[in-house]
DRENTORTI-640809 format. One record per residue (C-alpha): residue number from 1; residue in one letter; x, y, z. Coordinates in Angstrom, 2 decimals. Example, Ala and Ser with C-alpha at 12.3 -4.5 7.8 and 13.67 -1.06 7.14 Angstrom:
! DRENTORTI-640809
+-----+------+---------+---------+---------+
: seq : type :      px :      py :      pz :
+-----+------+---------+---------+---------+
:   1 :    a :   12.30 :   -4.50 :    7.80 :
:   2 :    s :   13.67 :   -1.06 :    7.14 :
+-----+------+---------+---------+---------+
This chain:
! DRENTORTI-640809
+-----+------+---------+---------+---------+
: seq : type :      px :      py :      pz :
+-----+------+---------+---------+---------+
:   1 :    x :  -33.97 :    1.03 :   -6.41 :
:   2 :    x :  -31.28 :    2.68 :   -4.31 :
:   3 :    x :  -29.43 :    0.30 :   -2.03 :
:   4 :    x :  -29.16 :    2.43 :    1.10 :
:   5 :    x :  -27.25 :   -0.25 :    2.99 :
:   6 :    x :  -24.45 :   -0.15 :    0.41 :
:   7 :    x :  -24.33 :    3.64 :    0.83 :
:   8 :    x :  -24.25 :    3.28 :    4.62 :
:   9 :    x :  -21.59 :    0.58 :    4.81 :
:  10 :    x :  -19.55 :    2.23 :    2.08 :
:  11 :    x :  -19.63 :    5.59 :    3.83 :
:  12 :    x :  -18.53 :    4.03 :    7.13 :
:  13 :    x :  -15.66 :    2.20 :    5.42 :
:  14 :    x :  -14.46 :    5.29 :    3.56 :
:  15 :    x :  -14.65 :    7.31 :    6.78 :
:  16 :    x :  -12.38 :    4.79 :    8.51 :
:  17 :    x :   -9.97 :    4.86 :    5.56 :
:  18 :    x :   -9.94 :    8.68 :    5.58 :
:  19 :    x :   -9.19 :    8.80 :    9.29 :
:  20 :    x :   -6.03 :    6.79 :    8.61 :
:  21 :    x :   -4.56 :   10.05 :    7.34 :
:  22 :    x :   -4.56 :   11.12 :   10.99 :
:  23 :    x :   -3.20 :    7.76 :   12.12 :
:  24 :    x :    0.13 :    8.66 :   10.62 :
:  25 :    x :    0.76 :   10.96 :   13.57 :
:  26 :    x :    0.49 :    7.95 :   15.90 :
:  27 :    x :    2.75 :    5.69 :   13.85 :
:  28 :    x :    5.25 :    8.39 :   12.83 :
:  29 :    x :    7.26 :    8.31 :   16.11 :
:  30 :    x :    7.98 :    4.62 :   15.52 :
:  31 :    x :    9.38 :    5.45 :   12.09 :
:  32 :    x :   11.79 :    8.05 :   13.44 :
:  33 :    x :   13.67 :    5.49 :   15.46 :
:  34 :    x :   16.36 :    3.08 :   14.29 :
:  35 :    x :   13.64 :    0.49 :   13.63 :
:  36 :    x :   11.78 :    2.56 :   11.03 :
:  37 :    x :   12.77 :    0.31 :    8.13 :
:  38 :    x :   11.60 :   -2.73 :   10.04 :
:  39 :    x :    8.17 :   -1.22 :   10.71 :
:  40 :    x :    7.82 :    0.00 :    7.14 :
:  41 :    x :    8.78 :   -3.38 :    5.71 :
:  42 :    x :    6.21 :   -5.13 :    7.88 :
:  43 :    x :    3.41 :   -2.70 :    6.93 :
:  44 :    x :    4.29 :   -2.75 :    3.23 :
:  45 :    x :    4.54 :   -6.56 :    3.14 :
:  46 :    x :    1.15 :   -6.78 :    4.87 :
:  47 :    x :   -0.30 :   -4.35 :    2.31 :
:  48 :    x :    1.09 :   -6.38 :   -0.61 :
:  49 :    x :   -0.44 :   -9.56 :    0.82 :
:  50 :    x :   -3.87 :   -8.09 :    1.56 :
:  51 :    x :   -4.22 :   -6.37 :   -1.82 :
:  52 :    x :   -3.06 :   -9.32 :   -3.91 :
:  53 :    x :   -4.99 :  -11.86 :   -1.80 :
:  54 :    x :   -8.19 :   -9.84 :   -2.07 :
:  55 :    x :   -7.81 :   -9.65 :   -5.86 :
:  56 :    x :   -6.98 :  -13.34 :   -6.35 :
:  57 :    x :   -9.10 :  -15.00 :   -3.65 :
:  58 :    x :  -12.21 :  -12.83 :   -3.81 :
:  59 :    x :  -12.50 :  -10.28 :   -6.62 :
:  60 :    x :  -11.41 :  -12.39 :   -9.61 :
:  61 :    x :  -13.65 :  -15.37 :   -8.63 :
:  62 :    x :  -16.57 :  -12.95 :   -8.37 :
:  63 :    x :  -15.86 :  -11.57 :  -11.84 :
:  64 :    x :  -15.75 :  -15.10 :  -13.28 :
:  65 :    x :  -18.85 :  -16.16 :  -11.35 :
:  66 :    x :  -17.16 :  -19.19 :   -9.79 :
:  67 :    x :  -17.71 :  -18.12 :   -6.21 :
:  68 :    x :  -20.51 :  -16.18 :   -4.55 :
:  69 :    x :  -19.90 :  -13.99 :   -1.55 :
:  70 :    x :  -23.41 :  -12.80 :   -1.61 :
:  71 :    x :  -25.92 :  -15.51 :   -0.88 :
:  72 :    x :  -28.78 :  -13.45 :    0.49 :
:  73 :    x :  -26.86 :  -10.18 :    0.54 :
:  74 :    x :  -25.99 :   -9.48 :   -3.07 :
:  75 :    x :  -27.84 :   -7.25 :   -5.50 :
:  76 :    x :  -29.32 :   -9.24 :   -8.29 :
:  77 :    x :  -27.75 :  -12.69 :   -8.46 :
:  78 :    x :  -26.47 :  -15.62 :   -6.52 :
:  79 :    x :  -29.53 :  -17.09 :   -4.78 :
:  80 :    x :  -31.43 :  -18.07 :   -7.92 :
:  81 :    x :  -28.51 :  -20.06 :   -9.25 :
:  82 :    x :  -29.05 :  -22.70 :   -6.56 :
:  83 :    x :  -32.82 :  -23.12 :   -6.79 :
:  84 :    x :  -32.59 :  -26.32 :   -8.83 :
:  85 :    x :  -30.11 :  -27.89 :   -6.42 :
:  86 :    x :  -30.39 :  -29.12 :   -2.88 :
:  87 :    x :  -31.23 :  -25.80 :   -1.22 :
:  88 :    x :  -30.80 :  -27.06 :    2.31 :
:  89 :    x :  -27.29 :  -28.27 :    1.52 :
:  90 :    x :  -26.25 :  -24.95 :   -0.02 :
:  91 :    x :  -27.97 :  -23.00 :    2.71 :
:  92 :    x :  -25.94 :  -24.81 :    5.34 :
:  93 :    x :  -22.71 :  -24.32 :    3.44 :
:  94 :    x :  -23.26 :  -20.60 :    3.01 :
:  95 :    x :  -24.56 :  -19.73 :    6.44 :
:  96 :    x :  -21.95 :  -20.91 :    8.85 :
:  97 :    x :  -22.97 :  -24.48 :    9.77 :
:  98 :    x :  -19.68 :  -25.90 :    8.47 :
:  99 :    x :  -17.04 :  -26.76 :   11.02 :
: 100 :    x :  -13.79 :  -24.88 :   10.57 :
: 101 :    x :  -12.02 :  -27.99 :    9.24 :
: 102 :    x :  -14.73 :  -29.07 :    6.76 :
: 103 :    x :  -14.23 :  -28.44 :    3.05 :
: 104 :    x :  -17.05 :  -27.05 :    0.92 :
: 105 :    x :  -16.92 :  -26.19 :   -2.77 :
: 106 :    x :  -16.22 :  -22.53 :   -2.01 :
: 107 :    x :  -13.49 :  -23.43 :    0.47 :
: 108 :    x :  -11.89 :  -25.77 :   -2.06 :
: 109 :    x :  -11.76 :  -22.91 :   -4.58 :
: 110 :    x :  -10.25 :  -20.71 :   -1.88 :
: 111 :    x :   -7.53 :  -23.29 :   -1.16 :
: 112 :    x :   -6.66 :  -23.69 :   -4.83 :
: 113 :    x :   -6.38 :  -19.95 :   -5.39 :
: 114 :    x :   -4.30 :  -19.64 :   -2.23 :
: 115 :    x :   -1.61 :  -21.67 :   -4.00 :
: 116 :    x :   -1.36 :  -18.85 :   -6.55 :
: 117 :    x :   -0.61 :  -16.33 :   -3.79 :
: 118 :    x :    1.75 :  -18.61 :   -1.90 :
: 119 :    x :    3.73 :  -19.51 :   -5.02 :
: 120 :    x :    4.32 :  -15.80 :   -5.66 :
: 121 :    x :    5.55 :  -15.29 :   -2.09 :
: 122 :    x :    7.85 :  -18.32 :   -2.27 :
: 123 :    x :    9.39 :  -17.16 :   -5.55 :
: 124 :    x :    9.85 :  -13.65 :   -4.19 :
: 125 :    x :   11.70 :  -14.89 :   -1.10 :
: 126 :    x :   13.75 :  -17.29 :   -3.20 :
: 127 :    x :   14.88 :  -14.39 :   -5.41 :
: 128 :    x :   15.42 :  -12.18 :   -2.35 :
: 129 :    x :   17.68 :  -14.74 :   -0.67 :
: 130 :    x :   19.64 :  -15.48 :   -3.85 :
: 131 :    x :   20.19 :  -11.75 :   -4.42 :
: 132 :    x :   21.47 :  -10.95 :   -0.94 :
: 133 :    x :   23.43 :  -14.18 :   -0.55 :
: 134 :    x :   25.50 :  -13.13 :   -3.56 :
: 135 :    x :   28.55 :  -11.32 :   -2.11 :
: 136 :    x :   28.87 :   -9.08 :   -5.16 :
: 137 :    x :   25.26 :   -7.88 :   -4.95 :
: 138 :    x :   25.57 :   -7.39 :   -1.21 :
: 139 :    x :   28.74 :   -5.32 :   -1.65 :
: 140 :    x :   27.19 :   -3.19 :   -4.39 :
: 141 :    x :   24.12 :   -2.63 :   -2.24 :
: 142 :    x :   26.15 :   -1.51 :    0.77 :
: 143 :    x :   28.25 :    0.83 :   -1.38 :
: 144 :    x :   25.16 :    2.35 :   -2.94 :
: 145 :    x :   23.55 :    2.90 :    0.45 :
: 146 :    x :   26.75 :    4.46 :    1.78 :
: 147 :    x :   27.06 :    6.72 :   -1.26 :
: 148 :    x :   23.42 :    7.82 :   -1.03 :
: 149 :    x :   23.83 :    8.57 :    2.66 :
: 150 :    x :   26.88 :   10.78 :    2.10 :
: 151 :    x :   25.42 :   12.59 :   -0.86 :
: 152 :    x :   22.13 :   13.33 :    0.85 :
: 153 :    x :   23.82 :   14.72 :    3.96 :
: 154 :    x :   23.16 :   18.47 :    3.68 :
: 155 :    x :   23.10 :   18.09 :   -0.11 :
: 156 :    x :   26.92 :   18.07 :   -0.18 :
: 157 :    x :   28.70 :   17.21 :   -3.42 :
: 158 :    x :   32.36 :   16.18 :   -3.08 :
: 159 :    x :   34.73 :   16.69 :   -6.00 :
: 160 :    x :   38.40 :   15.66 :   -6.11 :
: 161 :    x :   40.83 :   17.93 :   -7.94 :
: 162 :    x :   44.45 :   17.28 :   -8.86 :
: 163 :    x :   45.78 :   20.67 :   -9.85 :
: 164 :    x :   44.66 :   22.93 :   -6.99 :
: 165 :    x :   47.47 :   23.75 :   -4.56 :
: 166 :    x :   45.80 :   26.40 :   -2.44 :
: 167 :    x :   42.77 :   26.40 :   -0.20 :
: 168 :    x :   39.97 :   28.77 :   -1.17 :
: 169 :    x :   36.71 :   29.87 :    0.34 :
: 170 :    x :   34.07 :   31.44 :   -1.85 :
: 171 :    x :   30.64 :   32.61 :   -0.73 :
: 172 :    x :   27.87 :   33.49 :   -3.19 :
: 173 :    x :   24.84 :   34.65 :   -1.27 :
: 174 :    x :   22.80 :   35.27 :   -4.39 :
: 175 :    x :   22.87 :   31.56 :   -5.20 :
: 176 :    x :   22.70 :   30.39 :   -1.57 :
: 177 :    x :   25.76 :   28.20 :   -2.23 :
: 178 :    x :   28.78 :   27.79 :    0.03 :
: 179 :    x :   31.99 :   26.50 :   -1.45 :
: 180 :    x :   34.90 :   25.24 :    0.64 :
: 181 :    x :   37.98 :   23.30 :   -0.37 :
: 182 :    x :   39.95 :   21.00 :    1.90 :
: 183 :    x :   43.35 :   19.50 :    1.12 :
: 184 :    x :   43.46 :   15.70 :    0.84 :
: 185 :    x :   46.39 :   13.32 :    1.08 :
: 186 :    x :   48.54 :   12.68 :   -1.96 :
: 187 :    x :   48.39 :   16.24 :   -3.27 :
: 188 :    x :   44.64 :   16.08 :   -3.95 :
: 189 :    x :   42.07 :   18.47 :   -2.67 :
: 190 :    x :   38.43 :   17.96 :   -1.78 :
: 191 :    x :   35.86 :   20.53 :   -2.83 :
: 192 :    x :   32.63 :   20.45 :   -0.82 :
: 193 :    x :   29.64 :   22.26 :   -2.23 :
: 194 :    x :   26.71 :   22.81 :    0.13 :
: 195 :    x :   23.58 :   23.92 :   -1.63 :
: 196 :    x :   20.43 :   25.25 :   -0.06 :
: 197 :    x :   17.46 :   23.34 :   -1.37 :
: 198 :    x :   15.52 :   25.85 :   -3.43 :
: 199 :    x :   12.40 :   24.46 :   -5.05 :
: 200 :    x :   11.38 :   27.73 :   -6.65 :
: 201 :    x :    8.04 :   29.44 :   -6.01 :
: 202 :    x :    5.03 :   28.28 :   -4.08 :
: 203 :    x :    1.50 :   27.31 :   -5.05 :
: 204 :    x :   -1.15 :   28.56 :   -2.62 :
: 205 :    x :    1.60 :   28.89 :   -0.05 :
: 206 :    x :    2.78 :   25.30 :   -0.57 :
: 207 :    x :    5.98 :   24.05 :   -2.14 :
: 208 :    x :    5.54 :   22.27 :   -5.50 :
: 209 :    x :    6.56 :   18.93 :   -3.97 :
: 210 :    x :    3.79 :   19.17 :   -1.35 :
: 211 :    x :    1.21 :   20.08 :   -4.01 :
: 212 :    x :    2.21 :   17.09 :   -6.15 :
: 213 :    x :    1.95 :   14.75 :   -3.15 :
: 214 :    x :   -1.50 :   16.07 :   -2.19 :
: 215 :    x :   -2.80 :   15.89 :   -5.76 :
: 216 :    x :   -1.53 :   12.35 :   -6.24 :
: 217 :    x :   -2.97 :   11.31 :   -2.90 :
: 218 :    x :   -6.35 :   12.77 :   -3.85 :
: 219 :    x :   -6.47 :   10.77 :   -7.09 :
: 220 :    x :   -5.31 :    7.65 :   -5.26 :
: 221 :    x :   -8.05 :    8.00 :   -2.64 :
: 222 :    x :  -10.68 :    8.58 :   -5.34 :
: 223 :    x :   -9.75 :    5.24 :   -6.91 :
: 224 :    x :   -9.89 :    3.57 :   -3.48 :
: 225 :    x :  -13.41 :    4.97 :   -3.05 :
: 226 :    x :  -14.43 :    3.49 :   -6.41 :
: 227 :    x :  -13.03 :    0.10 :   -5.35 :
: 228 :    x :  -14.97 :    0.13 :   -2.08 :
: 229 :    x :  -18.19 :    1.27 :   -3.77 :
: 230 :    x :  -17.99 :   -1.37 :   -6.51 :
: 231 :    x :  -17.36 :   -4.10 :   -3.94 :
: 232 :    x :  -20.27 :   -3.11 :   -1.70 :
: 233 :    x :  -22.56 :   -3.01 :   -4.73 :
: 234 :    x :  -21.66 :   -6.60 :   -5.52 :
: 235 :    x :  -22.01 :   -7.87 :   -1.96 :
: 236 :    x :  -21.56 :   -6.63 :    1.57 :
: 237 :    x :  -19.06 :   -9.33 :    2.46 :
: 238 :    x :  -16.85 :   -8.50 :   -0.54 :
: 239 :    x :  -17.17 :   -4.84 :    0.39 :
: 240 :    x :  -15.86 :   -5.48 :    3.90 :
: 241 :    x :  -12.96 :   -7.57 :    2.61 :
: 242 :    x :  -12.01 :   -4.91 :    0.06 :
: 243 :    x :  -12.25 :   -2.23 :    2.75 :
: 244 :    x :   -9.81 :   -4.16 :    4.95 :
: 245 :    x :   -7.40 :   -4.52 :    2.02 :
: 246 :    x :   -7.62 :   -0.77 :    1.31 :
: 247 :    x :   -7.06 :    0.04 :    4.99 :
: 248 :    x :   -3.96 :   -2.18 :    5.13 :
: 249 :    x :   -2.34 :   -0.54 :    2.11 :
: 250 :    x :   -3.44 :    2.99 :    3.03 :
: 251 :    x :   -1.58 :    2.88 :    6.35 :
: 252 :    x :    1.98 :    2.80 :    4.95 :
: 253 :    x :    0.89 :    5.06 :    2.08 :
: 254 :    x :   -0.43 :    7.77 :    4.41 :
: 255 :    x :    2.62 :    7.50 :    6.67 :
: 256 :    x :    4.87 :    8.06 :    3.67 :
: 257 :    x :    2.86 :   11.05 :    2.45 :
: 258 :    x :    2.90 :   12.60 :    5.91 :
: 259 :    x :    6.67 :   12.23 :    6.14 :
: 260 :    x :    7.16 :   13.94 :    2.75 :
: 261 :    x :    4.81 :   16.81 :    3.65 :
: 262 :    x :    6.62 :   17.46 :    6.94 :
: 263 :    x :    9.97 :   17.21 :    5.15 :
: 264 :    x :    8.80 :   19.85 :    2.65 :
: 265 :    x :    8.51 :   22.38 :    5.47 :
: 266 :    x :    4.95 :   21.97 :    6.76 :
: 267 :    x :    4.19 :   21.67 :   10.45 :
: 268 :    x :    2.81 :   18.33 :   11.66 :
: 269 :    x :   -0.61 :   19.91 :   12.32 :
: 270 :    x :   -0.87 :   21.50 :    8.86 :
: 271 :    x :    0.38 :   18.33 :    7.17 :
: 272 :    x :   -2.29 :   16.27 :    8.96 :
: 273 :    x :   -5.07 :   18.69 :    7.97 :
: 274 :    x :   -4.03 :   18.78 :    4.31 :
: 275 :    x :   -3.61 :   15.00 :    4.25 :
: 276 :    x :   -7.12 :   14.60 :    5.66 :
: 277 :    x :   -8.57 :   16.98 :    3.05 :
: 278 :    x :   -6.96 :   15.02 :    0.22 :
: 279 :    x :   -8.37 :   11.81 :    1.73 :
: 280 :    x :  -11.93 :   13.14 :    1.37 :
: 281 :    x :  -11.83 :   12.49 :   -2.39 :
: 282 :    x :  -12.51 :    8.85 :   -1.48 :
: 283 :    x :  -16.13 :    9.87 :   -0.83 :
: 284 :    x :  -16.41 :   11.18 :   -4.39 :
: 285 :    x :  -15.09 :    7.86 :   -5.72 :
: 286 :    x :  -17.46 :    5.89 :   -3.50 :
: 287 :    x :  -20.61 :    7.73 :   -4.55 :
: 288 :    x :  -19.52 :    7.77 :   -8.19 :
: 289 :    x :  -19.26 :    3.96 :   -8.15 :
: 290 :    x :  -22.55 :    3.56 :   -6.29 :
: 291 :    x :  -24.39 :    5.81 :   -8.75 :
: 292 :    x :  -23.15 :    4.25 :  -12.00 :
: 293 :    x :  -22.77 :    0.70 :  -10.73 :
: 294 :    x :  -26.41 :   -0.30 :  -10.34 :
: 295 :    x :  -26.21 :   -2.06 :  -13.72 :
: 296 :    x :  -24.78 :   -5.56 :  -13.27 :
: 297 :    x :  -22.37 :   -5.29 :  -16.22 :
: 298 :    x :  -21.03 :   -1.95 :  -14.98 :
: 299 :    x :  -20.61 :   -3.54 :  -11.58 :
: 300 :    x :  -18.49 :   -6.35 :  -13.02 :
: 301 :    x :  -16.39 :   -3.86 :  -15.00 :
: 302 :    x :  -15.71 :   -1.83 :  -11.85 :
: 303 :    x :  -14.72 :   -5.01 :  -10.00 :
: 304 :    x :  -12.34 :   -5.96 :  -12.82 :
: 305 :    x :  -10.71 :   -2.53 :  -12.68 :
: 306 :    x :  -10.43 :   -2.84 :   -8.90 :
: 307 :    x :   -8.73 :   -6.24 :   -9.17 :
: 308 :    x :   -6.25 :   -4.97 :  -11.74 :
: 309 :    x :   -5.47 :   -1.89 :   -9.68 :
: 310 :    x :   -4.88 :   -3.96 :   -6.54 :
: 311 :    x :   -2.50 :   -6.32 :   -8.33 :
: 312 :    x :   -0.57 :   -3.47 :   -9.93 :
: 313 :    x :   -0.18 :   -1.52 :   -6.69 :
: 314 :    x :    0.83 :   -4.66 :   -4.78 :
: 315 :    x :    3.24 :   -6.30 :   -7.21 :
: 316 :    x :    4.64 :   -3.41 :   -9.24 :
: 317 :    x :    4.54 :   -0.42 :   -6.92 :
: 318 :    x :    4.96 :   -1.76 :   -3.39 :
: 319 :    x :    6.89 :   -5.01 :   -3.90 :
: 320 :    x :    9.82 :   -3.19 :   -5.52 :
: 321 :    x :   10.31 :   -1.16 :   -2.32 :
: 322 :    x :   10.56 :   -4.32 :   -0.26 :
: 323 :    x :   13.35 :   -5.82 :   -2.32 :
: 324 :    x :   15.55 :   -2.78 :   -2.87 :
: 325 :    x :   15.03 :   -0.64 :    0.23 :
: 326 :    x :   16.26 :   -1.92 :    3.56 :
: 327 :    x :   18.39 :   -0.70 :    6.43 :
: 328 :    x :   22.10 :   -1.23 :    5.83 :
: 329 :    x :   22.43 :   -1.94 :    9.57 :
: 330 :    x :   20.18 :   -5.01 :    9.44 :
: 331 :    x :   21.25 :   -8.43 :    8.25 :
: 332 :    x :   19.36 :   -9.59 :    5.18 :
: 333 :    x :   17.91 :  -12.52 :    7.12 :
: 334 :    x :   16.24 :  -10.17 :    9.62 :
: 335 :    x :   14.74 :   -8.12 :    6.79 :
: 336 :    x :   13.54 :  -11.30 :    5.09 :
: 337 :    x :   11.94 :  -12.54 :    8.33 :
: 338 :    x :   10.10 :   -9.26 :    8.93 :
: 339 :    x :    8.75 :   -9.27 :    5.39 :
: 340 :    x :    7.72 :  -12.91 :    5.78 :
: 341 :    x :    5.70 :  -12.06 :    8.90 :
: 342 :    x :    4.00 :   -9.20 :    7.07 :
: 343 :    x :    3.12 :  -11.41 :    4.11 :
: 344 :    x :    1.74 :  -14.20 :    6.30 :
: 345 :    x :   -0.27 :  -11.85 :    8.50 :
: 346 :    x :   -1.85 :  -10.08 :    5.51 :
: 347 :    x :   -2.58 :  -13.31 :    3.65 :
: 348 :    x :   -4.09 :  -15.08 :    6.67 :
: 349 :    x :   -6.29 :  -12.07 :    7.37 :
: 350 :    x :   -7.88 :  -12.11 :    3.90 :
: 351 :    x :   -7.91 :  -15.92 :    3.73 :
: 352 :    x :   -9.70 :  -16.18 :    7.09 :
: 353 :    x :  -12.41 :  -13.77 :    5.95 :
: 354 :    x :  -13.12 :  -16.09 :    3.04 :
: 355 :    x :  -12.81 :  -19.32 :    5.04 :
: 356 :    x :  -15.22 :  -18.16 :    7.76 :
: 357 :    x :  -17.44 :  -16.23 :    5.36 :
: 358 :    x :  -20.57 :  -18.12 :    6.36 :
: 359 :    x :  -20.07 :  -17.41 :   10.06 :
: 360 :    x :  -19.47 :  -13.73 :    9.33 :
: 361 :    x :  -22.67 :  -13.48 :    7.28 :
: 362 :    x :  -24.73 :  -15.29 :    9.89 :
: 363 :    x :  -23.35 :  -13.24 :   12.78 :
: 364 :    x :  -22.97 :   -9.74 :   11.36 :
: 365 :    x :  -24.84 :   -9.37 :    8.06 :
+-----+------+---------+---------+---------+
């Protein structure tokens, strides 16, 4: 039997996620200012927290069968497991009668798993502080940032020569390269080579870099669609939580893609349209998961893949950007504080959805 509600809720969630590709135009002006690294670090930290918290607090317990999001809403299991127990007690615990400060079995599991997330955050910040408190690391970081800034400025490469005593100027239009030499102190001369960025041909009128970004984004959105579909098949509440996690990590991802597309020569309007088209592959992933996931074992497998993907994206892909990419104008303590706020906001968002799960079911589902 086709679960039309899963199709409906999944389609709505994917539509919201897809529209985030247009949201980049709203956020982009903030990222062009001097505070762009601060905004990006907050969004990325929030994405790391929501993805990892969803995987640890909700998806993995569902795979192991130690916590049910789906009492009354799930396809195929959950309610029968409690028939031999005190049904009234479980009914009250799962349908919102608990006060916010009361501890049920599900809430106790949530608290224990929260320690896993919090220990990761504490260790990350401990390593972050140790790294940037080390004067040698701080000096190397500043030098690297300064070097990258100079080298990326108009793609200029500076070469020092000892044996050149005259100043030359050579122009080679066929290679689009301008060479100029300037005399330095101490008998040295500085050769500056300015090269026009030539990426070769185009594919369907787009530069290769733009095509790669759009293709990668399409695959990424397909996987997001599979994650949302698998979660809604298991339970509506888990589907909503997963959708929120996907939305939180899609925001910085789409902003980054939009910036690269515009930087590759596309207008803002064309970049937005192409970004939206690539986002539509999420629908294919959603319906693929909904079609093959009716079997309970397939459903669990899809959830396991979703959990692994979320943890990889959060801890391997996104967390590395937080540690090694920051504004050289900001003190490390400010960067650390902004990341801390992002982590806490993302974690509390996912934690609250689990803590008040009964109220959410009773009110909305």
